[in-house]
PDB file of N, CA, C and O in Angstrom:
ATOM      1  N   MET A   1     100.577 111.510 121.635  1.00  0.00           N
ATOM      2  CA  MET A   1      99.559 112.480 121.311  1.00  0.00           C
ATOM      3  C   MET A   1      98.256 111.733 121.002  1.00  0.00           C
ATOM      4  O   MET A   1      98.203 110.963 120.042  1.00  0.00           O
ATOM      5  N   PRO A   2      97.210 111.949 121.799  1.00  0.00           N
ATOM      6  CA  PRO A   2      95.942 111.262 121.555  1.00  0.00           C
ATOM      7  C   PRO A   2      95.256 111.791 120.293  1.00  0.00           C
ATOM      8  O   PRO A   2      95.385 112.960 119.930  1.00  0.00           O
ATOM      9  N   ILE A   3      94.541 110.908 119.656  1.00  0.00           N
ATOM     10  CA  ILE A   3      93.803 111.284 118.450  1.00  0.00           C
ATOM     11  C   ILE A   3      92.423 111.754 118.876  1.00  0.00           C
ATOM     12  O   ILE A   3      91.677 111.016 119.520  1.00  0.00           O
ATOM     13  N   ARG A   4      92.098 112.953 118.524  1.00  0.00           N
ATOM     14  CA  ARG A   4      90.786 113.513 118.862  1.00  0.00           C
ATOM     15  C   ARG A   4      89.893 113.447 117.634  1.00  0.00           C
ATOM     16  O   ARG A   4      90.230 113.967 116.570  1.00  0.00           O
ATOM     17  N   MET A   5      88.748 112.797 117.802  1.00  0.00           N
ATOM     18  CA  MET A   5      87.801 112.684 116.703  1.00  0.00           C
ATOM     19  C   MET A   5      86.471 113.259 117.146  1.00  0.00           C
ATOM     20  O   MET A   5      85.817 112.746 118.054  1.00  0.00           O
ATOM     21  N   GLY A   6      86.096 114.313 116.494  1.00  0.00           N
ATOM     22  CA  GLY A   6      84.822 114.935 116.780  1.00  0.00           C
ATOM     23  C   GLY A   6      83.766 114.450 115.811  1.00  0.00           C
ATOM     24  O   GLY A   6      84.025 113.566 114.995  1.00  0.00           O
ATOM     25  N   PRO A   7      82.587 115.021 115.895  1.00  0.00           N
ATOM     26  CA  PRO A   7      81.498 114.603 115.014  1.00  0.00           C
ATOM     27  C   PRO A   7      81.793 114.879 113.536  1.00  0.00           C
ATOM     28  O   PRO A   7      81.377 114.111 112.669  1.00  0.00           O
ATOM     29  N   PHE A   8      82.500 115.961 113.249  1.00  0.00           N
ATOM     30  CA  PHE A   8      82.813 116.290 111.855  1.00  0.00           C
ATOM     31  C   PHE A   8      83.730 115.232 111.240  1.00  0.00           C
ATOM     32  O   PHE A   8      83.531 114.826 110.095  1.00  0.00           O
ATOM     33  N   GLU A   9      84.722 114.791 111.991  1.00  0.00           N
ATOM     34  CA  GLU A   9      85.639 113.770 111.487  1.00  0.00           C
ATOM     35  C   GLU A   9      84.922 112.441 111.275  1.00  0.00           C
ATOM     36  O   GLU A   9      85.176 111.740 110.295  1.00  0.00           O
ATOM     37  N   LEU A  10      84.017 112.097 112.205  1.00  0.00           N
ATOM     38  CA  LEU A  10      83.262 110.854 112.060  1.00  0.00           C
ATOM     39  C   LEU A  10      82.352 110.882 110.831  1.00  0.00           C
ATOM     40  O   LEU A  10      82.195 109.870 110.149  1.00  0.00           O
ATOM     41  N   ILE A  11      81.762 112.028 110.554  1.00  0.00           N
ATOM     42  CA  ILE A  11      80.913 112.166 109.364  1.00  0.00           C
ATOM     43  C   ILE A  11      81.747 111.998 108.102  1.00  0.00           C
ATOM     44  O   ILE A  11      81.310 111.348 107.152  1.00  0.00           O
ATOM     45  N   ILE A  12      82.931 112.572 108.082  1.00  0.00           N
ATOM     46  CA  ILE A  12      83.812 112.435 106.917  1.00  0.00           C
ATOM     47  C   ILE A  12      84.183 110.964 106.703  1.00  0.00           C
ATOM     48  O   ILE A  12      84.164 110.477 105.573  1.00  0.00           O
ATOM     49  N   ILE A  13      84.517 110.268 107.774  1.00  0.00           N
ATOM     50  CA  ILE A  13      84.863 108.847 107.661  1.00  0.00           C
ATOM     51  C   ILE A  13      83.666 108.047 107.154  1.00  0.00           C
ATOM     52  O   ILE A  13      83.827 107.172 106.303  1.00  0.00           O
ATOM     53  N   LEU A  14      82.472 108.334 107.662  1.00  0.00           N
ATOM     54  CA  LEU A  14      81.265 107.645 107.217  1.00  0.00           C
ATOM     55  C   LEU A  14      81.007 107.882 105.730  1.00  0.00           C
ATOM     56  O   LEU A  14      80.652 106.948 105.012  1.00  0.00           O
ATOM     57  N   VAL A  15      81.179 109.101 105.267  1.00  0.00           N
ATOM     58  CA  VAL A  15      80.982 109.415 103.848  1.00  0.00           C
ATOM     59  C   VAL A  15      81.985 108.649 102.991  1.00  0.00           C
ATOM     60  O   VAL A  15      81.624 108.124 101.938  1.00  0.00           O
ATOM     61  N   ILE A  16      83.226 108.581 103.426  1.00  0.00           N
ATOM     62  CA  ILE A  16      84.249 107.846 102.671  1.00  0.00           C
ATOM     63  C   ILE A  16      83.903 106.360 102.607  1.00  0.00           C
ATOM     64  O   ILE A  16      84.051 105.734 101.557  1.00  0.00           O
ATOM     65  N   VAL A  17      83.450 105.799 103.711  1.00  0.00           N
ATOM     66  CA  VAL A  17      83.069 104.380 103.734  1.00  0.00           C
ATOM     67  C   VAL A  17      81.891 104.136 102.804  1.00  0.00           C
ATOM     68  O   VAL A  17      81.872 103.134 102.090  1.00  0.00           O
ATOM     69  N   ILE A  18      80.917 105.022 102.797  1.00  0.00           N
ATOM     70  CA  ILE A  18      79.759 104.874 101.910  1.00  0.00           C
ATOM     71  C   ILE A  18      80.192 104.964 100.455  1.00  0.00           C
ATOM     72  O   ILE A  18      79.691 104.217  99.615  1.00  0.00           O
ATOM     73  N   ILE A  19      81.107 105.858 100.147  1.00  0.00           N
ATOM     74  CA  ILE A  19      81.591 105.988  98.772  1.00  0.00           C
ATOM     75  C   ILE A  19      82.329 104.720  98.346  1.00  0.00           C
ATOM     76  O   ILE A  19      82.142 104.242  97.228  1.00  0.00           O
ATOM     77  N   ILE A  20      83.153 104.180  99.216  1.00  0.00           N
ATOM     78  CA  ILE A  20      83.954 103.002  98.859  1.00  0.00           C
ATOM     79  C   ILE A  20      83.091 101.747  98.746  1.00  0.00           C
ATOM     80  O   ILE A  20      83.180 101.037  97.744  1.00  0.00           O
ATOM     81  N   PHE A  21      82.270 101.462  99.731  1.00  0.00           N
ATOM     82  CA  PHE A  21      81.536 100.199  99.766  1.00  0.00           C
ATOM     83  C   PHE A  21      80.118 100.296  99.217  1.00  0.00           C
ATOM     84  O   PHE A  21      79.561  99.282  98.797  1.00  0.00           O
ATOM     85  N   GLY A  22      79.535 101.448  99.208  1.00  0.00           N
ATOM     86  CA  GLY A  22      78.165 101.583  98.753  1.00  0.00           C
ATOM     87  C   GLY A  22      77.184 101.344  99.888  1.00  0.00           C
ATOM     88  O   GLY A  22      77.514 100.700 100.883  1.00  0.00           O
ATOM     89  N   VAL A  23      75.984 101.864  99.732  1.00  0.00           N
ATOM     90  CA  VAL A  23      74.980 101.785 100.785  1.00  0.00           C
ATOM     91  C   VAL A  23      74.485 100.351 100.964  1.00  0.00           C
ATOM     92  O   VAL A  23      74.152  99.954 102.081  1.00  0.00           O
ATOM     93  N   GLY A  24      74.431  99.581  99.906  1.00  0.00           N
ATOM     94  CA  GLY A  24      73.892  98.227  99.976  1.00  0.00           C
ATOM     95  C   GLY A  24      74.736  97.264 100.787  1.00  0.00           C
ATOM     96  O   GLY A  24      74.199  96.333 101.386  1.00  0.00           O
ATOM     97  N   ARG A  25      76.039  97.465 100.821  1.00  0.00           N
ATOM     98  CA  ARG A  25      76.914  96.526 101.524  1.00  0.00           C
ATOM     99  C   ARG A  25      77.175  96.919 102.968  1.00  0.00           C
ATOM    100  O   ARG A  25      77.786  96.141 103.700  1.00  0.00           O
ATOM    101  N   LEU A  26      76.745  98.074 103.402  1.00  0.00           N
ATOM    102  CA  LEU A  26      77.005  98.497 104.782  1.00  0.00           C
ATOM    103  C   LEU A  26      76.403  97.559 105.827  1.00  0.00           C
ATOM    104  O   LEU A  26      77.079  97.272 106.815  1.00  0.00           O
ATOM    105  N   PRO A  27      75.170  97.063 105.667  1.00  0.00           N
ATOM    106  CA  PRO A  27      74.655  96.117 106.668  1.00  0.00           C
ATOM    107  C   PRO A  27      75.478  94.829 106.746  1.00  0.00           C
ATOM    108  O   PRO A  27      75.678  94.284 107.832  1.00  0.00           O
ATOM    109  N   GLU A  28      75.956  94.341 105.592  1.00  0.00           N
ATOM    110  CA  GLU A  28      76.790  93.139 105.583  1.00  0.00           C
ATOM    111  C   GLU A  28      78.096  93.380 106.336  1.00  0.00           C
ATOM    112  O   GLU A  28      78.530  92.544 107.130  1.00  0.00           O
ATOM    113  N   ILE A  29      78.707  94.514 106.082  1.00  0.00           N
ATOM    114  CA  ILE A  29      79.978  94.843 106.736  1.00  0.00           C
ATOM    115  C   ILE A  29      79.766  95.018 108.235  1.00  0.00           C
ATOM    116  O   ILE A  29      80.561  94.531 109.039  1.00  0.00           O
ATOM    117  N   GLY A  30      78.698  95.709 108.608  1.00  0.00           N
ATOM    118  CA  GLY A  30      78.403  95.897 110.031  1.00  0.00           C
ATOM    119  C   GLY A  30      78.150  94.579 110.742  1.00  0.00           C
ATOM    120  O   GLY A  30      78.607  94.373 111.866  1.00  0.00           O
ATOM    121  N   GLY A  31      77.420  93.691 110.085  1.00  0.00           N
ATOM    122  CA  GLY A  31      77.156  92.378 110.672  1.00  0.00           C
ATOM    123  C   GLY A  31      78.425  91.557 110.840  1.00  0.00           C
ATOM    124  O   GLY A  31      78.608  90.881 111.853  1.00  0.00           O
ATOM    125  N   ALA A  32      79.300  91.620 109.842  1.00  0.00           N
ATOM    126  CA  ALA A  32      80.558  90.869 109.919  1.00  0.00           C
ATOM    127  C   ALA A  32      81.456  91.412 111.024  1.00  0.00           C
ATOM    128  O   ALA A  32      82.093  90.644 111.745  1.00  0.00           O
ATOM    129  N   VAL A  33      81.507  92.723 111.155  1.00  0.00           N
ATOM    130  CA  VAL A  33      82.325  93.325 112.216  1.00  0.00           C
ATOM    131  C   VAL A  33      81.751  92.969 113.586  1.00  0.00           C
ATOM    132  O   VAL A  33      82.499  92.635 114.505  1.00  0.00           O
ATOM    133  N   GLY A  34      80.435  93.039 113.725  1.00  0.00           N
ATOM    134  CA  GLY A  34      79.802  92.677 114.995  1.00  0.00           C
ATOM    135  C   GLY A  34      80.045  91.226 115.368  1.00  0.00           C
ATOM    136  O   GLY A  34      80.303  90.913 116.530  1.00  0.00           O
ATOM    137  N   LYS A  35      79.963  90.335 114.381  1.00  0.00           N
ATOM    138  CA  LYS A  35      80.212  88.914 114.637  1.00  0.00           C
ATOM    139  C   LYS A  35      81.660  88.688 115.056  1.00  0.00           C
ATOM    140  O   LYS A  35      81.926  87.905 115.968  1.00  0.00           O
ATOM    141  N   ALA A  36      82.588  89.362 114.403  1.00  0.00           N
ATOM    142  CA  ALA A  36      84.003  89.206 114.751  1.00  0.00           C
ATOM    143  C   ALA A  36      84.277  89.697 116.170  1.00  0.00           C
ATOM    144  O   ALA A  36      85.021  89.060 116.915  1.00  0.00           O
ATOM    145  N   ILE A  37      83.686  90.816 116.540  1.00  0.00           N
ATOM    146  CA  ILE A  37      83.880  91.351 117.896  1.00  0.00           C
ATOM    147  C   ILE A  37      83.276  90.399 118.926  1.00  0.00           C
ATOM    148  O   ILE A  37      83.884  90.150 119.967  1.00  0.00           O
ATOM    149  N   ARG A  38      82.086  89.866 118.646  1.00  0.00           N
ATOM    150  CA  ARG A  38      81.429  88.938 119.557  1.00  0.00           C
ATOM    151  C   ARG A  38      82.272  87.674 119.757  1.00  0.00           C
ATOM    152  O   ARG A  38      82.441  87.215 120.887  1.00  0.00           O
ATOM    153  N   GLU A  39      82.797  87.115 118.671  1.00  0.00           N
ATOM    154  CA  GLU A  39      83.633  85.915 118.779  1.00  0.00           C
ATOM    155  C   GLU A  39      84.917  86.204 119.546  1.00  0.00           C
ATOM    156  O   GLU A  39      85.383  85.368 120.321  1.00  0.00           O
ATOM    157  N   PHE A  40      85.486  87.382 119.333  1.00  0.00           N
ATOM    158  CA  PHE A  40      86.707  87.745 120.056  1.00  0.00           C
ATOM    159  C   PHE A  40      86.431  87.845 121.548  1.00  0.00           C
ATOM    160  O   PHE A  40      87.219  87.355 122.358  1.00  0.00           O
ATOM    161  N   ARG A  41      85.334  88.467 121.917  1.00  0.00           N
ATOM    162  CA  ARG A  41      84.990  88.592 123.342  1.00  0.00           C
ATOM    163  C   ARG A  41      84.750  87.226 123.971  1.00  0.00           C
ATOM    164  O   ARG A  41      85.173  86.977 125.100  1.00  0.00           O
ATOM    165  N   GLN A  42      84.073  86.345 123.246  1.00  0.00           N
ATOM    166  CA  GLN A  42      83.816  85.005 123.774  1.00  0.00           C
ATOM    167  C   GLN A  42      85.111  84.229 123.952  1.00  0.00           C
ATOM    168  O   GLN A  42      85.283  83.525 124.947  1.00  0.00           O
ATOM    169  N   SER A  43      86.013  84.352 123.005  1.00  0.00           N
ATOM    170  CA  SER A  43      87.263  83.599 123.109  1.00  0.00           C
ATOM    171  C   SER A  43      88.152  84.134 124.222  1.00  0.00           C
ATOM    172  O   SER A  43      88.894  83.364 124.834  1.00  0.00           O
ATOM    173  N   THR A  44      88.098  85.424 124.498  1.00  0.00           N
ATOM    174  CA  THR A  44      88.913  85.964 125.582  1.00  0.00           C
ATOM    175  C   THR A  44      88.271  85.711 126.936  1.00  0.00           C
ATOM    176  O   THR A  44      88.970  85.698 127.949  1.00  0.00           O
ATOM    177  N   ALA A  45      86.960  85.508 126.981  1.00  0.00           N
ATOM    178  CA  ALA A  45      86.282  85.278 128.254  1.00  0.00           C
ATOM    179  C   ALA A  45      86.397  83.822 128.707  1.00  0.00           C
ATOM    180  O   ALA A  45      86.335  83.544 129.905  1.00  0.00           O
ATOM    181  N   GLU A  46      86.563  82.894 127.766  1.00  0.00           N
ATOM    182  CA  GLU A  46      86.651  81.480 128.120  1.00  0.00           C
ATOM    183  C   GLU A  46      88.008  81.181 128.744  1.00  0.00           C
ATOM    184  O   GLU A  46      89.034  81.682 128.284  1.00  0.00           O
ATOM    185  N   PRO A  47      88.009  80.366 129.786  1.00  0.00           N
ATOM    186  CA  PRO A  47      89.299  79.984 130.367  1.00  0.00           C
ATOM    187  C   PRO A  47      90.057  79.066 129.408  1.00  0.00           C
ATOM    188  O   PRO A  47      89.458  78.325 128.628  1.00  0.00           O
ATOM    189  N   VAL A  48      91.350  79.130 129.483  1.00  0.00           N
ATOM    190  CA  VAL A  48      92.175  78.301 128.619  1.00  0.00           C
ATOM    191  C   VAL A  48      92.129  76.867 129.135  1.00  0.00           C
ATOM    192  O   VAL A  48      92.433  76.604 130.299  1.00  0.00           O
ATOM    193  N   LYS A  49      91.753  75.958 128.270  1.00  0.00           N
ATOM    194  CA  LYS A  49      91.647  74.553 128.658  1.00  0.00           C
ATOM    195  C   LYS A  49      92.980  73.866 128.388  1.00  0.00           C
ATOM    196  O   LYS A  49      93.533  73.946 127.291  1.00  0.00           O
ATOM    197  N   LYS A  50      93.471  73.199 129.402  1.00  0.00           N
ATOM    198  CA  LYS A  50      94.712  72.457 129.243  1.00  0.00           C
ATOM    199  C   LYS A  50      94.374  71.043 128.791  1.00  0.00           C
ATOM    200  O   LYS A  50      93.432  70.421 129.283  1.00  0.00           O
ATOM    201  N   GLU A  51      95.157  70.558 127.852  1.00  0.00           N
ATOM    202  CA  GLU A  51      94.951  69.202 127.384  1.00  0.00           C
ATOM    203  C   GLU A  51      95.510  68.221 128.401  1.00  0.00           C
ATOM    204  O   GLU A  51      96.557  68.447 129.008  1.00  0.00           O
ATOM    205  N   GLU A  52      94.783  67.127 128.567  1.00  0.00           N
ATOM    206  CA  GLU A  52      95.246  66.098 129.485  1.00  0.00           C
ATOM    207  C   GLU A  52      96.394  65.343 128.829  1.00  0.00           C
ATOM    208  O   GLU A  52      96.411  65.165 127.611  1.00  0.00           O
ATOM    209  N   PRO A  53      97.328  64.910 129.617  1.00  0.00           N
ATOM    210  CA  PRO A  53      98.413  64.103 129.042  1.00  0.00           C
ATOM    211  C   PRO A  53      97.856  62.820 128.437  1.00  0.00           C
ATOM    212  O   PRO A  53      96.846  62.296 128.906  1.00  0.00           O
ATOM    213  N   LYS A  54      98.507  62.321 127.406  1.00  0.00           N
ATOM    214  CA  LYS A  54      98.013  61.134 126.714  1.00  0.00           C
ATOM    215  C   LYS A  54      98.084  59.894 127.590  1.00  0.00           C
ATOM    216  O   LYS A  54      97.329  58.946 127.375  1.00  0.00           O
ATOM    217  N   GLU A  55      98.962  59.882 128.560  1.00  0.00           N
ATOM    218  CA  GLU A  55      99.087  58.726 129.441  1.00  0.00           C
ATOM    219  C   GLU A  55      97.793  58.489 130.214  1.00  0.00           C
ATOM    220  O   GLU A  55      97.334  57.351 130.320  1.00  0.00           O
ATOM    221  N   SER A  56      97.207  59.547 130.749  1.00  0.00           N
ATOM    222  CA  SER A  56      95.979  59.377 131.521  1.00  0.00           C
ATOM    223  C   SER A  56      94.830  58.957 130.618  1.00  0.00           C
ATOM    224  O   SER A  56      93.935  58.237 131.060  1.00  0.00           O
ATOM    225  N   ALA A  57      94.835  59.391 129.364  1.00  0.00           N
ATOM    226  CA  ALA A  57      93.788  58.991 128.432  1.00  0.00           C
ATOM    227  C   ALA A  57      93.909  57.511 128.112  1.00  0.00           C
ATOM    228  O   ALA A  57      92.895  56.818 128.037  1.00  0.00           O
ATOM    229  N   SER A  58      95.116  57.013 127.922  1.00  0.00           N
ATOM    230  CA  SER A  58      95.280  55.591 127.619  1.00  0.00           C
ATOM    231  C   SER A  58      94.945  54.736 128.840  1.00  0.00           C
ATOM    232  O   SER A  58      94.429  53.629 128.683  1.00  0.00           O
ATOM    233  N   LYS A  59      95.225  55.218 130.044  1.00  0.00           N
ATOM    234  CA  LYS A  59      94.859  54.491 131.257  1.00  0.00           C
ATOM    235  C   LYS A  59      93.340  54.400 131.389  1.00  0.00           C
ATOM    236  O   LYS A  59      92.814  53.377 131.826  1.00  0.00           O
ATOM    237  N   ALA A  60      92.640  55.462 131.014  1.00  0.00           N
ATOM    238  CA  ALA A  60      91.182  55.460 131.091  1.00  0.00           C
ATOM    239  C   ALA A  60      90.601  54.457 130.105  1.00  0.00           C
ATOM    240  O   ALA A  60      89.605  53.803 130.412  1.00  0.00           O
ATOM    241  N   GLU A  61      91.200  54.324 128.934  1.00  0.00           N
ATOM    242  CA  GLU A  61      90.726  53.362 127.948  1.00  0.00           C
ATOM    243  C   GLU A  61      90.926  51.938 128.455  1.00  0.00           C
ATOM    244  O   GLU A  61      90.063  51.083 128.258  1.00  0.00           O
ATOM    245  N   LYS A  62      92.061  51.679 129.107  1.00  0.00           N
ATOM    246  CA  LYS A  62      92.332  50.348 129.635  1.00  0.00           C
ATOM    247  C   LYS A  62      91.363  50.012 130.763  1.00  0.00           C
ATOM    248  O   LYS A  62      90.957  48.858 130.905  1.00  0.00           O
ATOM    249  N   ALA A  63      90.994  50.988 131.553  1.00  0.00           N
ATOM    250  CA  ALA A  63      90.085  50.762 132.669  1.00  0.00           C
ATOM    251  C   ALA A  63      88.688  50.411 132.171  1.00  0.00           C
ATOM    252  O   ALA A  63      87.984  49.626 132.806  1.00  0.00           O
ATOM    253  N   GLU A  64      88.283  50.983 131.044  1.00  0.00           N
ATOM    254  CA  GLU A  64      86.963  50.716 130.486  1.00  0.00           C
ATOM    255  C   GLU A  64      86.876  49.310 129.910  1.00  0.00           C
ATOM    256  O   GLU A  64      85.792  48.728 129.882  1.00  0.00           O
ATOM    257  N   SER A  65      87.980  48.757 129.454  1.00  0.00           N
ATOM    258  CA  SER A  65      87.988  47.436 128.800  1.00  0.00           C
ATOM    259  C   SER A  65      87.647  46.318 129.724  1.00  0.00           C
ATOM    260  O   SER A  65      87.617  45.160 129.308  1.00  0.00           O
TER     261      SER A  65
END
């Protein structure tokens, strides 16, 4: 069963959030949520980097010597 949220329900949720956190902290909370969403999107968009085996790293060090 999908949850239907109309404008009245959203207003009620907003009023409850304002009562709990206060008007002064809403910009801080909004900024933190926006930053978290942005970081999540960036981390999911980046390809997964595979670590090189340690053997090839030690061979590269020997070659530089």
